[in-house]
N, C-alpha and C positions, 0 to 999 in steps of 0.2 A: 285581363281587364284591371285587376287590382294594381299591377305594376304601372299601367298607363295612367291610372287615376293618381297614383302616388307621385309620378313624375310631373303631371300637370300641377298638382298641389305644391311640389317643390319649386317649379318654375314661377308659379304665382307668388309664392312666399319670397323667392329670391328677387323678383322684379320689384315687389313692394319694399323690400328691405333696401334695395339699391336706391329707389326713389327717395326714401326717407333719409338715407345717409347723404345723398347728393344735396337734398334740400337743406339739411342741417349744416352742411359745409358751406353752401352759398350764404346762409344767414350769418355764419360766424366769421367770415373772412373779409376784413377791411370794409365794412358796410356794404358788402356785396359787390365792390368794384373790381376785385381781383378774381380772375377765372380759376376755378379749381380743376386740376387735371383729373379726369376720371380713370379709375382703375380698369384694366381690361376685364371684360366679362368672362366668367368661367363657363366653358361649354359643359352642359349638364348631362352628357351621355354617361350612362351608368352601365356597368358590366352585367351581362346576363349571368344569372346565378350558376347555371350549369357550366358555363365557360370558366367562371372564377374557381369553382370547385375543382374542375379538371386541371386547370393551371397549377393550383396549389398542390394537388395530389401528385401530378407529374414532377413538379419541382422537388417535393420531399422525397419521392421514390428515386429520382435520378441522383440526388445528392447522397441519400443513404446508400444507394448502390455503389457510388464512387468510394464512400468510406469503407463499405464492406469489402469491395474489391481490393482496395489498398491494404486493408488489414489482413486479408487472407493471402495476398500475393507477397512472397518473400522478396521479389524483385532483386535477384542476385545476378541476373544477366549471365554473360559468358565469364567463366572462371579465368582468372589471370594465371593460375597455376602456382601462385605463391603459397596458398593454403590448401592442404589436401584434406578435404572433409571425409573421404573414404577411410583414410588412415586414422583420423580422429575418431570416427565411429568405431573402429576396431578397438581403440583404447577404451572408449565408453563401455562397450560390451564386455571387455575383459575386467574392468573395475567392478561392474555391477554383477558379474557372474558369481562372485563370492557371496552374494546376498546382502542383507542389512549389515551396516558397519558402524555400530555404536562404539563410542570411546571405550577402550579397555578390552575390546574383543580381539581375538586372534585375526579375524577378518580385517579389522581396521589397522591394528598395530603391526601385523606381520605380513599378511598376504598382500594387502594394498600397498603398504610401504615398499615391500620388495619389488612389486611390479613397477611402481613409479621409479624407483632407483635403477632398475634394469633398463627402462626406456631412456632415462636420462643419461646413463652410461653409453648407450648406443648413440645418442645425439652428440655426446662429448667426443666419442671416437670419430664419428662422421665429419665433424667440424674441426678436427685437430689441426689440419693443414691450413685453415682459413685465418682471417685476421682477428678472430675472437677467442677468448679463453672461457671455459666453463668450469665453475667451482661448485661443488655440492657439499652441503652441510646438513646433517641430521641433528635437529635440536630436540631436547627433552626438557622443556621448561617447567618450573614450579613457581607458583605465585598466587596472589589473590587481589581482588578489586571489588569495588561497589559501584553499581550503576542504578539509574532510575529507569527500570524496565519492569513491566508488570507490577507496578506499585513500588518497586525498589527492593533490591536484595543484594547480598554479597556472594561472590563466587570464589571458590578455592580449587586450584587444580594442581596435580602432582604428576610430573613425568608424562605429560601429553606429547603427542608427536607433531613435529614440523619438519618438512623437507624444504630447505631453502637452496635455490640454484641461482648462482650469480653469473650473469653473462656480461662481459665487458671487453673492450679492446685489449689486446695483449699488453699494451703499454699501461693498462690500468685505467680506472675512472674514479673521479672524485665525488661525483654526484650520481645518485641511483634513482631509477623509476621502479616502483613496486607493482607487480601484478599478483592478485590474490584469488585463490579458490579454496574450497575445503572438500576433502575426500571422505569425511565421516558422514554418516546418515543417522536419522532417527531410528529407534528400534522398530522393527516390523515393516520397514520400507526399504526397497533396493536403492532409493535415492538417485535415480538416473538423472533427473533434471535438477534435483537439489542434493548434491551439486557436482555429480560425477561428470556430467557433460562439460561443465566449465573447466574441470581439470584436464579432460581430454582435449579440449580446445587449447588450453595453455601449453600442453605438451607439444602440440603441433605448431603453435606460434613460436615456442622456444626453438623447435627444429628449424623453422624458416628464418628466424633472426640469426641463429647461430651460423647459418650457412650463407649469409649475405657476403658478397664480395667486397663491399665497402664497409669499413668499420663504423660502428656507432659512435656518436659524440660522447654519450653517457652510458653508464651501465644499467642493466635491468635485473632486478631480483624477482624470480618467479617463486612465490611462496605457496606450496601445497600444504595447507594446514589441516591438521587431523582432529580438531576439537572446536568446531563452530556451533554444532547443534547443542553443545553443552553451554550455550549462551556465551559464545564469542571468546572462549578461553585461550585457544592456541594463538590467535592473532594478538592477544594481549601479551602472551609470553614472548612472541617475536618482537613486537614494537617496543617493549620495555626492557628486554634483556639481551637481544641478539646484537653483536657488535656491528653488523651491517646496518642496523636500523638508524643509526645516527647520520648516515649518508643519504637516506631516503628523502626525496624532496616532494614527491607526489605519488599517488597510487591509483590503480584501477581495480575495482572489486567486482567479481563475477558471481552473481547470485541467481536465485529463482524464487518466484512466488506462484509459479504455475508450471506447466509442463510443455515445453517447446514453443513454437511460434516465433514471434519477433522478440528480440531483446531490447528493452527500453531503458534509456538513461532516465532514472527517476529521482536522482539527487546528485548534486555536485557541491563543490566548495569545502569548507566555508569560504565565501568570497572567492578570490583567485579566478577572475573571469577568463584568464588566458587558457584555463583548462577547457572551458566550454568552447572557446574559439578554436582550440586544437581539435576537439571532436567535430565541430562543424566543418573545419577545413579538411580533415583527414578521413572521417568515416565514409565508407562507400555506400552504405545503406542506412542513413540516419533515421533514428526513431527516438524522440526526446520530448520531454514536457516539463516546464518549470511548475506547472500546476501539480503534477505528481509529486514533485519535490516538496512543495509547501504542504500538500495533504499528508505525505508520509512523515515529514518532520513535525507536523502538528500533534502527532501521537494518536490520531483517531484509528490508525491501523495497528493492531496489537502484534507488532513484529519488529525485528531489528536485524541489522547486518553488521559485519566486521567494519563497515564504514564508520560506525560510531567509535569503535576502539581506536582506529588510526587517527580520527579527528580529535577525540577527547584526550587520549593518552599519548599519542605521537605528535599532536599538533601539526599534522600535515594535511594538505587538501587532497581531494580525490574525486573520482567519478564512480558512481554506483550504477551497475547495469543488472537487469534481471529479466528472465523469461516470465511473462505474466499470463499466457494463455492457459485456459483449462485449469484453473485453480481448484476445481472440485476434487482432483485426485492428488494434489500436492500433499506430501507427507503420508501417503497411503501405499498399499501394496501395488497399486496400479501405476506407480511412477516407474515405468520400465523403459528400456531403450527403444523398443519398437514404437513407442508413442512420440518419439522425437524424430522429425524428418531430417534426412541427410542435408536437405536444402537449408534447414534451420541452423545446422552445424556450420555449413559453408558460409552462410550469412554472418553468423556471430564471429567466425574465424576471420573473415575478410575485414570486419570492422575492428576487432581487437588488434589484429596484426597491423593494420594501417595506422590506428591511433597510437599504439605503443611505439611503432617505428618513428612516427612524427614527433612524439614527445622525447624519445631518446636522441633525436637529432636536433632538438630545439635549443635555442639560446635561453629561453625563459627558465628552463629547468635548473640551470646553473645558479640563478639568483632570483628565485620566484618571489622574494620579498618585495622586489621592485614592482611587481605586477599583482600584488596581493589584494589591494583594496577595491571594493565594489562588488556588486552582484551582477548577474546577467539575466535578462529576459530571453528565454529560448523556447521555441516550439517548432515542430515540423509540420509541413503541409503535405498530407497524404503520403508521408514517408519518402517524398521525392527531394525535398530541400528543407533545410533548417533555417529558420529566421532567428537571428540572435543579435541583441544590441544591449549596451550597458543599461543598468537599472536607472541611472540618473537621466539618461536620454529618454527612457520609457516614461519617467515622471513628467518630463517636459511635454512629450507627445500626449500623454493622458490628460494633463491639465489644459493643453491647447484644444483637444477634442471636446472636453467638457465646456470650455469657454465658448467655442464655436456653437455648440448646441444651445447654450443659454442665450447667446446673442441672437441666434435664429428664432428661438421661442419668444424672446423679448420683443423683437421687431414684428413678429407675426401676431402675437396675442393682443388683440385690442380689448379683449374681455378676460382679464386674469381670473375672474370668478369662474368662468367656464373651464379654464385649465384646472383650477383647484377642484371643482366638482368632478371633472372627468378623472382626475388622478384618484380621488376618493372612490369613485365607482370601480376603477380598475383594480385597486387594492382589495376592495370588497369582493370583486368578482373572483379574485384568487381564492378567497375563502369559501365562497358559495358559487362556484363557476356557472354551473348549469342554470340555476335560478336567476342569477344576475343577467346572463345573456338572454334568457327568455324575456325578462322585463324590458331590457333595452330593445329587443326585437319588436315588442309591442309598441314602444314609443318611437319607432324609427321613421318619422316623416322627414326629419332634417338629416337624411342619411349622408349627404355630401359633407356637411359640417362635422357630423359624428365620426365619419371615416378619417377626416383630417385630424380631428381632435385625438383620436386613438393613436395615430402616428406620433403626434407631439408628446402624448403622455408616455409612450414607450421610450422615446428619446430621453425624456426627463428622468424616468426611473433608472434606465441604464446609465445615464450620466451620474445620478446619485450613487449608484454602485461603483462606478469608475472613480469618483472622488474619494469614496470611503476606502476602497482597497489601496488606492495610491497614497492616501494620507497615512495608511498603516504600513507603508513600505512593502507591500506585497507585489511581487513580480507578476503574479497571475492577474493583475489589473489589466494586462493586455487584452484579456477576453472581453470585458465590457467596452474597452477602447475600440475593438473591432466592431462590436455591436452598436457603437455610436457613430464612428467615422464613416463606415461604408453606407449605411442607410441614409445618413445626413447628406453625404455627397450625391448619392443617387437621387434623392428627393429634389435637391437643388438643381441638378442637371435636367430633371424631367418636369420642372415647373412649367416651362413654356409649352411642352407637349400636353400637359394636363389642362392648362388654361384654354388651349386652342381646340382640343379634341375630346377632353374629358378622359374617362377611363377606357381608352382604346386598347385594341389588342397589342399594339406596339408599346404603349405605356405599360401594360401588364407584364409583357415579356421582359422589357428593359428593367422594370422595377425588380423582378425576381432575379435577373442576372446580377444586379447590383448587390443583392443580398447573398449571392452564391458563396463567396469566399468565407465571410463570417459564419454562415450557417453550416457549410460543410466542415469547417474546423470545429464548430460547436458540437456537431454530431459525432465527430471523432472523439472529443472529450467525453461525451455521453457514453460512447461505447467503452472507453477505457474505464470509466467509473463503474459501470455495470459489470464489466469483465473482471474487475478486481474485487469489488465490494460484494457481489452476489455470492461467490464461493466463501469469502471471508466470513460473511454472516452465518454460514453453516458451521463455523468452528469458533464462534465468539461466545460460547457458553450459554447458560440457561437464563441469563438475566437481561439480555438485550433482545427485544422483540423484532425480528428481522422484517416482518411484514410492515411494521410502522416505519422503519428506516427506508425500505424499498418504496413504500407508498409515498413517502415524502420526496424521495428522489424522482419518482415518476411524475408527481404533481409539479415539482420545480421544472422538470424537463418540459412538460407540456406548456407551462407558463412562459418559460423562456423562448421556446420555439414558436409559440403563437403570438408573441408580443407584436411584431411588425406585420403579422398577417391579419390582426384585428382591423387595421386600417384598410387592408386590401379587401377583406371580406365585406366590410360595411360600405364599400363603394359598389357592391353588387345591387341589383334592383330589388332583390328579395333574399331573405335568409331562411325562409321557412323550411325548404327541403334540406338545406345544410344542417339546420338545428334538429330536424327530424332524424336525419341520418346519424348524427353524433349521439343523439338520445338513444337511438336503437342500438348502436354499438355499445354504449355505456350499459344499457339494460342487459344485453346479452352476456357481456363479460361479467357483470355483477352476479347474474344467475349462475354462470358456470363456476365462478370462484366460490360462491356461497354453497354450491352443491358438493364441494370437495372433490371435484373430478380430477384435479391436478395433484397427483401424488409427488412429493418432492424428491424421492430417491429412486435410483434405478441401478441395476447390476448389468445393464447392457454393455457388453465388452467394447463396443465401438465408442461409447460415450458414457462411462459410469459416473454416477453422482451418489456416492455412498454416504450413509449416515455414520458419523464418527462417534465411537464409544470407546472409553478406556475402562478396562477391567483389571483389577489387581486382586489376586488371591493373597490375602494378608492375615497375619497374626499380630494382634496388638497386646502389649503388656504394660501395665501401669503400676509403678512403684510409689509407695508412700514415703514420708519423711524418714522413717526408720529403715528404708531400703527394702522392706518386704513387699512382695507382690500383693497389691490391693485388688486388682481385677485383671482378667485376661479373656480375650475372645478371638475368634477367627471368622472370616467370611469373605465373600466376593464383594469387593467395593467397586461400585459401578458409577462412572461419570459420563453424562451425556454432554457433548460439546456443541449441541445446538439447542435452540429454544424449545423444541418439541418434547424434550425430555425422553421419557420411556413410553409415551402414549401409543406409538406405533409398534413398540416391542411387546408390550403387555399382552395383547391378544395372542401372540405367538408363544410367549414364555410367561404364563400367568403368575409365576412366583415373583417376577419383577413387577411390582405394583406399588402404589403409594403407601401401602401399609408398611413397607420396609424402607421408606424414606428416612434418611438420617437427620439428626438434629445436632446443632453445634454445641459442644460442651465448652462453655466460656472459660472454665478453669483449666483447660488443657491447651497446650500450644497447637495452634492451627486446628482447633476443634477436635483434636485427638485423632486425625487421619493422616495417612502417609503421602502428602502432596510431594511430588518430585520437583515442582516449580511453584512459586507463589501466585497461583492463578485461581485461588479459591473465590476471589471476588467476582470472577467470570462464571464460575460453575458452582453456585451455592447449593443447587439441588442435586443430591446424589443418593444412591441406594446401597443398602448393605444387607446382603443375603447370607445368613449363617452357613458356614462350611467348615470342614475339618481343619485342624491346625496344620500349618506348613512347617517343613523341616529342611531348610536349605542345607546342602552338603558343605557350604562355606558360610557358616553362621557369623554374625557380627560379634566382635569382642570389644566391649566398652568398659572403660575403667577410669575412675577418678584418681588421679595421681597425687594431687595435693590440694589442700584448702587452708589458706593462711591469711591472717589479717595484715594489711600493710600499715606503714607508719602514717599514711595520710588518711586512714580511716575506712578503707575499702576492704573487701574480701576478694582475694585472688584465687581462682579455681582453675586447675590445670587438668586436662583430660587426654586420654589416649583411645583411639578407635582404630580397629582393623576390620575391614569389610569389603564388599564388592566395589566395582568401579564407580557406581553412582550411589550417593547417599545425600540426605538432606538433614541439616541440623536446625532445630527450632528452639528459640529462647524466649521465655515469657516471664518477665519479672512480675512479682505480686505486690499488692498494697502500693506503697509509694517508693519501692526499691527501684533503682535505676542503674543501667549499665554505664560505666564511665570510660572504659577502654577495653580493647581486645586485641588479639593477634592477627586480625584479618585486615586486608586493605590498608588504608592509611592510619588505622588504629582507632578511628572514631566509629562507634556502633551506628548502624543505619537502620532505621525503622522501615517497615513496609506499610501499606495502606491500612492494615488491620491493627497497627500499633504494636506489632511483634517483630521479632528478628528472625530472618531466614538466611541460612548459609547453604549454598549448593556446592557439593563436593564431587569431584571426579578424579580418577587417576588412570594412567596408562598401565603398562606392564611393569612388574618388578618395583612397584612403589613401596616405600617404607610405611610404617604405621603413621596414622594421622594424629599429630599432636597440636593442641590449641589451648588457649587460655582466655579468660576474660576477668575483668574486675567489676564488682557490683557494689554500689553504695546501698548499704542496708537501711531500710526504712522501718516502719512500725511492724513488729512481728505479728504474724497472723497464722491461722491454721494451715495455710498452704505453704508456709515458709517464704524464703526470699524469692526463689526463682524455680520454675519448672524447666528442665532440660530434656528435650526429646530428639530422637533422630530416627530416620527411616532409611532402610536399605532397599535398593531396587535392583532386581536381578533381570537385566534386559536381554541377556543372552546366555547360552550354555545350558548345561543340564539342570540348573536351578530355575530356569525361566518358566517352566510349565509344571502343572500338577494334573492328575487325572481329573479332578473336579473342574479345573479350569478348561481343560480340553473338551470335556463333556458339555460345558456351558457354551463354548465357542461353536460347537457343532450345531447347537440349537438356534443360533442367531441366523436371521435371513441373509441371503446373498447380497442384498442391497445395503447391508450394514458392514462397516469396517471396524472390527474390534481390535484395537491395539492392547495387548495383554502381557502381563508379567507377574512374577511373584514379588511380594514385598513384606517387610516387617516394620513394626513401629514399637519403640521402647521409650517410656517416659519415666523420669526421675525427678524428685523434689528435693530441694536443698534449702 
């Protein structure tokens, strides 16, 4: 009865409104002599609420099902026989069988290197009679560089391992394509996905290309680099020092941010759109997103790859691919070969082989400078086809779509104040969604106009986003372009149907079909965002509240997905049951979340989600200006790498509680703790439980070799250090003293976010002692001297990695926690 009454009131209002408008037009037109053409009357049939809800539900479920099916299915079809995934899997299992492979360990420098060389020699022998030659070079580079990563720091490496394999026609090649993987792993992880599987794939791709009957046009260098986890050191050693590097024109980098699944192209360039076109043309199973590229390069994801090194230090363009599924177990003990499907290996191998072969046969590689300028908009549709077009074409398309929208709104809106009011209401509803919708529902007698108005407002807001992103030269502007163009075209095509029959079933179905492509692609992007960001927020430290970030993402998702359905829903006869249903769902989930029923961690072998903890059994020694020991202590230093800190651990291990929370000593470099990377701004909350002193069998030997004043007024200090494969050097000038130069990188000291200097050091086998120097401009003398110099030594493997106390503590941690642990020492001196 209420719905019938509302419809009668709407018809009465509409009739009166038309009479008033027609009368005013007769009075205003040439003294009433010219006849005014009447607009066609709109049929006022409104959709039944139950039908509308059902249609929207089915639409969302079907589209989400398509997205989920596409993302779960590897779609490899029938193998061509060119890439043998079974053989690649055997390589993967052999590489990971030695366990974790940190730089400097026998597992990394000897066992893995020997295995790779053995397989390469087999490939070389098998292809000897073919048209290609295979040349192998084992490189042990030494060098240093500075980058803006984790706040900025400097890296120094000594005799790390690279295995470079050059495949080329027997007549030789002037230009080279580079394929890169890394075989080292983080401590305490077998590193199957990051990045042994990529090296296994590269071995098999090398085998396939080497045995081609037709010679390649250009050569290919397969770089198996042995020091990526030490923040990109081996790739820097190759691209800046290896003689083959000067001939490299482009690269493909194989990485991982998760374990298995599909490998996604998440960044390309810089510029060089021909590389994207090559991937689009050649990849058998494309999976790519320019949105991922712009998100990753924005710096919001605290990670980096060898892509940065080749781009910044080699000035060469490339393609970066990575596995992104199941990032919860990335860099943990669960990153094992059995979690990587053979079909995933087949899919990745098919893609890499096809793209490498295409590039090695391309004309563009010989003189890529001709094709360098411009970016590409690229995205795949359900993993079946990649859409790619030049960014300047995208700009034209984007502005045309925005202009068409504004023209449509201008011609339609006879009352601009209504549009402004509706826009304000929508924006307000984003902030207080439920309350706003309830208010609008109460006021809903002009439901037809309100529904139309919501469609127009959605177009207006998406167009504003489109213009903003396009004006800022962001290729991801294609997303709002899709959300403008398809709904606008759909609405224009259905105008006649709407005027004749109102909100008929035909209108409803065709309207939803018109939204199908932009909505299914938007759902795909939503999945990618949550697949990547949810695990990352579990390892982003104690300072970033993940609930706030995820809540914001959820709210934005709901806002974006509901935008054009507000129009559809308000064309229903009533919304009371819909609002009641949404309110019930909201209330139920609010109660469930508030009751704490959802525990964030699990040790379920089929889908583990561990809490990440770092534990160092460390001894700290602090020296004064006279060189004497001022203080010394030992303990288990504990870092939580998620926002919950130790709140879930304390009930199980009562000693680890807030009473042993550490505080930063501002007069000590990096607060006086042995950070192995400059990530203290991510994990400021940490715990220090007293424990016995550690006695590594290979202790650090540190010596000041010389201290002299230069003729330009600085003090030059030279040091010598001998220690384990991983050490960190911290420099903290006091008062107004400043560092003017040093022996690292380009010679210019680089500050981190804390205003201090961090140098990360690692070495392979048989490295000499570490010598370095710096010059400091002395300021006003103070009680702390000119500068504090500290270094920490990290024992990531071998007999020095564990102590009895450390093992006992590890045994007490719950199974749902992954505790990466090792022994370290910290020494500080003042000068």
